[in-house]
Residue, then its C-alpha position, 0 to 999 in steps of 0.5 A: m515461512n508462511v506468507l499471507g497476502l492481505i488485501t484490505a477493501r472496505g465498502g465506504s469511500r469518500g473520493i470515489p464512491r465504491k472505489n474498490v470495485v469501480l471499473l478500470r479498463g472493464r475490470p473491478l479495481l481490486a482485480y488488479t491487486a488480486d492479480a499481483a497477489l495471486g501471481s506472487r511466488r512468495i505469497d502462500r495464501v491470499v485473503m481479503s478483509t472487507d465489511d461489504e458483501e458485494i466486494a466479497t463477491v467480487g474478490r471471490a470471483a477474482g480468486i481471493e479467499v474471503p473467509f470472514l466479513r470485517p466487523d463494523e468497528l473496523a470498517g470506519d474511514d478513521v480506522p487505521s490499518l493495524p487493527v484490521v491486519q491484527h484481526a485478520c491474522a487472529w481470525l486465521h489462527d483461531h478459525d483455520s489454525w493457520a499462522a502467518d510469519v509475514v503479512v504483505l498488506l496490499q491495498p486495491t488502490s495500487p493497480l499498477r503494482r506487479p507480482e515481482h514487487v511483492d516478491a522483491a519485498v518479501d525477498l528483501l525482508e528475509r535477506e536483510e532481517v528487518d522488521s518490515v519492507v515498505s514501497v517508496i517513490a522518489v520525491p520530485h525535487r519541487f516537493n523536496p522538504y528543503s524546497v517546500m515553503t510557507a506563504s504568510d504575510g505576503r512573503l515566502r519563507p522556507f518550511i525548514d528554516e534552519p541553515v543548510e550546507f547546500d543551495r536549497y534553490r538549486r535542485q541538483a544540490l538537494p538531498a534525495v528523499v523518498a516517500r511511501n507510495g500508498p504504500a503499494v506493498l508493505a511486508t511485515r513480520t507478524s511478530i511486529v504486528r502482534a507487538g502493536s506496529l505495522y513497521g517496527e524499527r528496522i524498515a527497509p525501502l523498496v523503491m518503485s517507479d512513478e508508473d508502478s506507483v499510481d495510487i487511486d484517490t481521485e477521478l484523475d488518478l483513475a484516468i492516469a491508471e487507465m492510460l498507463l494500463a492501456r500502454r502496458e497492454 
């Protein structure tokens, strides 16, 4: 089974300018994702899709293949991940005669994800024979959909207002729910990607810890990642 590790890192960024190469403990942000991909025992080839020459140079210095630059039509901030993944898989097939059976999508904004998370996702995909595996995190009770409320006309009302069989105001009674943590890891069969989806219908969760799930979107996220990496080191 050929497994492609695909790092997606476009040049534009609204929240943090040049986010993918911003320094985190003295290293470009995407270098941490390169470590996770290159350290994986399940990934056969690590490729980065970017539209930016500087990011391509940083990626190559980190040991990542950057065999092409992403076309402009796939570089906008409103472009979803699916066509980017489809383009990378098609390019490798057409230009290198190399076809992946599984693509592991890795975003540079999850610097605390580890190689073992990548391996666990591919192992789970293979073992459970699902379409995809996506990393998730447990949702804190205060953000549970049954705890969330709306505020209008000076009144609080449950966001989910139908009757429930448990006490929605008692956190111990709330059903456990999870949410994607970026996702930090998304492993998908390329047959599903070719069919027009990143997830398919049979999706297995890979639960990750709060600490490993930090997703960089703001300066505060960078500060938290800095602290956690310092503690890890």
